[in-house]
DRENVEXKOL-19764 format. One record per residue: residue number from 1; x negated, y, z of N, C-alpha, C in turn. Coordinates in pm, whole numbers, plus 32768, in hexadecimal, padded with zeros to 4 digits. Each point is the difference from the previous one (the first is absolute). Layout:
N
+-----+------+------+------+-------+-------+-------+------+------+------+
! seq ! n.px ! n.py ! n.pz ! ca.px ! ca.py ! ca.pz ! c.px ! c.py ! c.pz !
+-----+------+------+------+-------+-------+-------+------+------+------+
! NUM !    X !    Y !    Z !     X !     Y !     Z !    X !    Y !    Z !
...
+-----+------+------+------+-------+-------+-------+------+------+------+
REM end
This chain:
89
+-----+------+------+------+-------+-------+-------+------+------+------+
! seq ! n.px ! n.py ! n.pz ! ca.px ! ca.py ! ca.pz ! c.px ! c.py ! c.pz !
+-----+------+------+------+-------+-------+-------+------+------+------+
!   1 ! 1F94 ! 607D ! 6571 !  7FC9 !  806A !  8051 ! 7F7D ! 7FCE ! 803B !
!   2 ! 7F9A ! 804F ! 7FF0 !  7F7C !  7FD8 !  8031 ! 7FF2 ! 8026 ! 8094 !
!   3 ! 7F98 ! 7FCB ! 803C !  7FE3 !  801E !  808C ! 7FE0 ! 8095 ! 8011 !
!   4 ! 7FB8 ! 8037 ! 7FA3 !  7FDE !  808E !  8006 ! 807A ! 805A ! 7FFC !
!   5 ! 8062 ! 7FDB ! 7FAE !  807B !  804E !  7FF5 ! 8052 ! 7FF3 ! 8081 !
!   6 ! 8002 ! 7F89 ! 8039 !  8048 !  7FEC !  807E ! 7FBF ! 8052 ! 8070 !
!   7 ! 7F7C ! 8003 ! 8003 !  7FBA !  8050 !  8064 ! 801D ! 8094 ! 7FEA !
!   8 ! 8004 ! 802B ! 7F83 !  8021 !  808C !  7FE1 ! 808B ! 8023 ! 8032 !
!   9 ! 8061 ! 7FA8 ! 7FE9 !  8089 !  801A !  802E ! 8007 ! 8005 ! 8098 !
!  10 ! 7FBC ! 7FA5 ! 8043 !  7FFF !  7FFE !  8091 ! 7FBC ! 807C ! 8038 !
!  11 ! 7F90 ! 8025 ! 7FC5 !  7FB7 !  8077 !  802E ! 8052 ! 807F ! 7FEC !
!  12 ! 8041 ! 800B ! 7F8D !  8050 !  8078 !  7FE8 ! 807A ! 8006 ! 805B !
!  13 ! 8039 ! 7F8D ! 8021 !  8070 !  7FFE !  805F ! 7FD6 ! 8029 ! 808B !
!  14 ! 7F8E ! 7FD0 ! 802E !  7FCE !  8026 !  8084 ! 7FDC ! 8094 ! 8003 !
!  15 ! 7FC3 ! 8031 ! 7F94 !  7FDF !  808F !  7FF8 ! 807E ! 8055 ! 8004 !
!  16 ! 8068 ! 7FD3 ! 7FBC !  8080 !  8049 !  7FFF ! 803C ! 8005 ! 808D !
!  17 ! 7FF9 ! 7F92 ! 8048 !  8033 !  7FFD !  8089 ! 7FB3 ! 8062 ! 8057 !
!  18 ! 7F7C ! 8003 ! 7FF2 !  7FAF !  805B !  8050 ! 801E ! 8092 ! 7FDF !
!  19 ! 800E ! 801F ! 7F82 !  801C !  8089 !  7FD8 ! 8089 ! 802D ! 8031 !
!  20 ! 8064 ! 7FA9 ! 7FF7 !  8087 !  8026 !  8028 ! 8010 ! 800A ! 8097 !
!  21 ! 7FB8 ! 7FB0 ! 804C !  8012 !  8002 !  8091 ! 7FA3 ! 8063 ! 8045 !
!  22 ! 7F99 ! 802F ! 7FBD !  7F9C !  8055 !  8040 ! 8039 ! 8083 ! 8039 !
!  23 ! 8051 ! 804D ! 7FB7 !  802F !  807F !  803A ! 8051 ! 7FED ! 8081 !
!  24 ! 8058 ! 7F9E ! 8000 !  8054 !  7FEB !  8076 ! 7FAC ! 7FCD ! 8075 !
!  25 ! 7FA6 ! 7FA5 ! 7FE5 !  7FAB !  7FCC !  806C ! 7FA2 ! 806A ! 8037 !
!  26 ! 7FC9 ! 8053 ! 7FA9 !  7FA5 !  8069 !  802F ! 804A ! 8068 ! 8054 !
!  27 ! 8078 ! 8024 ! 7FD9 !  804E !  805F !  804F ! 8023 ! 7FC4 ! 8088 !
!  28 ! 8026 ! 7F81 ! 8002 !  801B !  7FBD !  8080 ! 7F83 ! 7FF9 ! 8057 !
!  29 ! 7F8E ! 7FE9 ! 7FC2 !  7F81 !  7FFB !  804B ! 7FDD ! 8088 ! 803B !
!  30 ! 800D ! 8069 ! 7FB1 !  7FDF !  8086 !  8031 ! 805E ! 802B ! 8070 !
!  31 ! 8080 ! 7FE8 ! 7FEF !  8060 !  8026 !  8069 ! 7FE6 ! 7FAE ! 807E !
!  32 ! 7FE4 ! 7F82 ! 7FF2 !  7FE0 !  7FAD !  8075 ! 7F83 ! 802F ! 8048 !
!  33 ! 7F9C ! 802A ! 7FB3 !  7F85 !  8033 !  803C ! 8019 ! 8083 ! 804A !
!  34 ! 804E ! 8058 ! 7FC4 !  8020 !  807F !  8041 ! 804D ! 7FE9 ! 8081 !
!  35 ! 8062 ! 7FA7 ! 7FFC !  804F !  7FE4 !  8078 ! 7FAA ! 7FBF ! 806B !
!  36 ! 7FA7 ! 7FA7 ! 7FDB !  7FAB !  7FC0 !  8065 ! 7F9F ! 8062 ! 803F !
!  37 ! 7FCA ! 805E ! 7FB2 !  7FA9 !  8068 !  8039 ! 8052 ! 8059 ! 805D !
!  38 ! 8078 ! 8022 ! 7FD9 !  8058 !  8050 !  8055 ! 8020 ! 7FB7 ! 8083 !
!  39 ! 801A ! 7F80 ! 7FF6 !  801C !  7FB1 !  8079 ! 7F86 ! 7FF7 ! 8059 !
!  40 ! 7F8B ! 7FF3 ! 7FC6 !  7F86 !  7FF4 !  8050 ! 7FDE ! 8083 ! 8046 !
!  41 ! 801B ! 806F ! 7FBD !  7FDE !  8081 !  803E ! 8065 ! 8029 ! 806A !
!  42 ! 807D ! 7FDA ! 7FF1 !  8066 !  802A !  8061 ! 8021 ! 7F93 ! 8065 !
!  43 ! 7FC8 ! 7F8B ! 7FF2 !  801A !  7F8D !  8059 ! 8092 ! 7FD7 ! 8002 !
!  44 ! 8048 ! 8019 ! 7F95 !  808A !  7FD2 !  7FF2 ! 7FFC ! 7F79 ! 7FBA !
!  45 ! 802B ! 7F99 ! 8043 !  7FF9 !  7F79 !  7FC6 ! 808C ! 7FC9 ! 7FE5 !
!  46 ! 804F ! 804B ! 7FBB !  8088 !  7FD5 !  7FDC ! 7FF9 ! 7FAD ! 7F80 !
!  47 ! 803C ! 7F89 ! 8002 !  7FF9 !  7FA6 !  7F8D ! 804E ! 8033 ! 7F87 !
!  48 ! 8073 ! 8040 ! 8019 !  804F !  8030 !  7F8E ! 7FBE ! 8077 ! 7FBC !
!  49 ! 7FA7 ! 8043 ! 8045 !  7FBB !  8073 !  7FC4 ! 7FA7 ! 7FD6 ! 7F8C !
!  50 ! 7FD3 ! 7F85 ! 7FFF !  7FAB !  7FD2 !  7F92 ! 8051 ! 7FD8 ! 7F86 !
!  51 ! 8077 ! 7FCA ! 8015 !  804B !  7FC8 !  7F8F ! 8057 ! 8066 ! 7FB9 !
!  52 ! 8041 ! 8057 ! 8048 !  805F !  805D !  7FC2 ! 7FBC ! 805E ! 7F9B !
!  53 ! 7F90 ! 8040 ! 8022 !  7FC0 !  8056 !  7F9A ! 7FCD ! 7FB2 ! 7F87 !
!  54 ! 7FCC ! 7F87 ! 8018 !  7FD0 !  7FAF !  7F8E ! 8073 ! 7FD8 ! 7FA4 !
!  55 ! 8070 ! 7FD8 ! 803A !  8073 !  7FD9 !  7FAF ! 8032 ! 8077 ! 7FB0 !
!  56 ! 8009 ! 8074 ! 8040 !  802E !  8078 !  7FBB ! 7FA0 ! 8027 ! 7F90 !
!  57 ! 7F7E ! 7FFA ! 801A !  7F9D !  8024 !  7F9A ! 8003 ! 7F9E ! 7F8B !
!  58 ! 800F ! 7F80 ! 801E !  8005 !  7F9C !  7F95 ! 807D ! 8011 ! 7FAB !
!  59 ! 8071 ! 801D ! 8041 !  807A !  8018 !  7FB2 ! 7FF3 ! 807D ! 7FA8 !
!  60 ! 7FC5 ! 8069 ! 8035 !  7FE9 !  8078 !  7FAF ! 7F9F ! 7FE4 ! 7F8E !
!  61 ! 7F9B ! 7FAE ! 801A !  7FA2 !  7FDC !  7F97 ! 8046 ! 7FAF ! 7F93 !
!  62 ! 8059 ! 7FA8 ! 8028 !  804B !  7FB3 !  7F9B ! 805D ! 8059 ! 7FAF !
!  63 ! 803A ! 8064 ! 8040 !  8054 !  805D !  7FB5 ! 7FAC ! 8051 ! 7F9F !
!  64 ! 7F8B ! 802B ! 802D !  7FAB !  8054 !  7FAD ! 7FBB ! 7FAF ! 7F91 !
!  65 ! 7FC8 ! 7F8C ! 8022 !  7FB6 !  7FB0 !  7FA0 ! 8055 ! 7F96 ! 7FBA !
!  66 ! 807D ! 7FF0 ! 8028 !  8056 !  7F99 !  7FC7 ! 8010 ! 8007 ! 7F69 !
!  67 ! 8021 ! 8075 ! 7FCA !  800D !  8007 !  7F6D ! 7F7F ! 7FDC ! 7FB6 !
!  68 ! 7F8F ! 802D ! 8034 !  7F80 !  7FDC !  7FC2 ! 7FE7 ! 7F6A ! 800A !
!  69 ! 801D ! 7FC7 ! 8074 !  7FEB !  7F70 !  8013 ! 805A ! 7FB0 ! 7FA2 !
!  70 ! 807E ! 802B ! 7FF5 !  805C !  7FB8 !  7FA7 ! 7FD7 ! 800C ! 7F6E !
!  71 ! 7FD7 ! 8077 ! 7FD7 !  7FD5 !  8012 !  7F75 ! 7F83 ! 7FAE ! 7FE1 !
!  72 ! 7FA4 ! 7FFC ! 805F !  7F85 !  7FB3 !  7FED ! 801F ! 7F6A ! 7FF9 !
!  73 ! 8058 ! 7FD2 ! 8056 !  8025 !  7F73 !  8000 ! 804F ! 7FDA ! 7F82 !
!  74 ! 8058 ! 805A ! 7FD3 !  804B !  7FE5 !  7F84 ! 7FA3 ! 7FFA ! 7F88 !
!  75 ! 7F9E ! 8059 ! 7FFC !  7F9F !  7FFF !  7F92 ! 7FAE ! 7F81 ! 8001 !
!  76 ! 7FD7 ! 7FD3 ! 8075 !  7FB3 !  7F83 !  800A ! 8056 ! 7F89 ! 7FD7 !
!  77 ! 807E ! 7FFE ! 8028 !  8059 !  7F92 !  7FDB ! 8017 ! 7FFC ! 7F6A !
!  78 ! 8014 ! 8073 ! 7FC3 !  8011 !  8005 !  7F6F ! 7F83 ! 7FCE ! 7FBA !
!  79 ! 7F8C ! 8028 ! 8034 !  7F82 !  7FD1 !  7FC8 ! 7FF3 ! 7F69 ! 800B !
!  80 ! 802A ! 7FC7 ! 806F !  7FFB !  7F6E !  8010 ! 805E ! 7FBA ! 7F9E !
!  81 ! 8079 ! 8037 ! 7FF1 !  805E !  7FC3 !  7FA3 ! 7FCE ! 8008 ! 7F70 !
!  82 ! 7FB9 ! 806A ! 7FDF !  7FCA !  800C !  7F7A ! 7F8C ! 7F9F ! 7FE8 !
!  83 ! 7FC0 ! 7FD3 ! 806A !  7F90 !  7FA3 !  7FF3 ! 802B ! 7F6E ! 8000 !
!  84 ! 807F ! 7FE4 ! 8010 !  8030 !  7F75 !  8004 ! 7FDC ! 7FB3 ! 7F7F !
!  85 ! 8012 ! 8039 ! 7F89 !  7FD8 !  7FB4 !  7F89 ! 7F6C ! 7FD9 ! 7FFF !
!  86 ! 7FAB ! 8057 ! 8035 !  7F72 !  7FDF !  8005 ! 7FE4 ! 7F93 ! 8067 !
!  87 ! 8054 ! 7FF6 ! 8064 !  7FED !  7F99 !  8067 ! 8022 ! 7F75 ! 7FCE !
!  88 ! 805D ! 7FFA ! 7FA3 !  8030 !  7F7E !  7FCE ! 7F97 ! 7FBF ! 7FA7 !
!  89 ! 7FB6 ! 804E ! 7FB8 !  7F9F !  7FC7 !  7FA1 ! 7F91 ! 7FB9 ! 8043 !
+-----+------+------+------+-------+-------+-------+------+------+------+
REM end
């Protein structure tokens, strides 16, 4: 396995991580931003108010995006297993 191929594998793995985690992280970010604006406008500084909506939104995002994430990860894993013979040479 050449250095270029190793860099390609590392780059594609990092890209896969970013693609799979982006929807859940973005939804958590948006919900956190909405809750913080709501807290700033109403002067309610309750600590649990920040965590409960984010946890609920992230769980709903995982339910909604979970099948897509699993299918994408399975496809990437199959692709990696198919490339094993090329890695040995």
